[in-house]
N, C-alpha and C positions, 0 to 999 in steps of 0.2 A: 470474126465470129458473127454468125447471123444474129440479128437483134430481135427478130420477131418469132423466134422458135417457140415461145410460150403462148403465142396468140390464141391457140385453140384450147388451152388448158381450162379456162373458166367454163366453156361450153361442155367440155368432156367431164368436168367435175359435176356440173349440173345433171348430166346424164347418169352419173354414178349415184347421186343422191336420189334422183327419181327412180332409178332401178332398185335401190335398196327400199325405198318407200313402197313401191309396187310389190316387191317380194314380200315385205312384212305384212302388207294388207292381205296378200294371198295365203299367208301362213300365220294366222292369228294364234295358233297354239304352239308355235315353234319354241324350242328350248333356247336357253342362252347360248349354248354351244352351236346350235343350228344358225342362230342369228349371227354369231361371230363368223361362222364359216361363209355365210352368204355375203356379209360385209367384206370379208377378205377376198372373196372371188370378184366382187365388183371393184374393189380398190386395186386388185392385181391388174385388171384391164387398164385402168387409169395410169397405174405405175409403169406399165409397159409402154404406153403412149408417151409418157413424160420421159422415160429413159431413152426411147428412140429419138425423140425431138431434141433432147439435150445432147445426146451423142453426135447427132448429125449436124448440130449447130457449130461444132468445132471442126467440121470436115472442110477446112479452107484449102484452097489450091496452094500448094507449096512447090518448091523446086524439086525435080526428081532426085532421089537419093543416089549415092554412089553404090556400085555393085559390091556386095560383101565378099565376093569371090575374087574379082579381078581389079576392082577400083574404078572402072569406067563409069561415066554418067549413064544412068538408066533412063529408059524412055517410058512415058505413061502409055498404058494400053487400055485406058478407060476405067470405068467404075464397075465393080463386080459385087453382087449382093452376098452377104454373109448372114446366116441365120444363127442366132444365139438363143438360149433359153434362160429366162429369168429365174430367180429363187422361187417364184410362185408358178413355175411351169408355163409361162407365157412365151410364145415365140416372138422374137424381136429381130426384124431384118434391117441390117445396116449396109449401106453402100460404101465400099472402101476403094481407094485408088489401087490399081495394080500396075506394077512397073516390070519391065523386062530389060535385061542387059543386051544391047546390040552386039556386044563382042562375044560373050560366052553363053548367052541364052538363059541365064538364071532368072527365074521369076520371083517376085517379091511383093508382099503386102506390107507397106510401112506401118509401124505402130500408130495407133490413134483411134 
């Protein structure tokens, strides 16, 4: 597992804090609900960055899996991006290993 996956988090958290402060100064008459929504939006961006970094930290190179159809050892065919959407509607792009069976041609994204 990558050990430096959280290296950028303090700087990103500072950006969120500054963003919320700037927003609040620009909206002095905001209601509590508006303030909450603005904070949630800023935190959602940080949350998406943290989620991506934490998920990719465990993307270690592993031996190719066995084909679920014929049992042969599959071959890695590189990393392919996959875009997911968080609970706060933020797009998160993860790169996942893709394997193909040389015998029967089945393609496979291992879990992880």
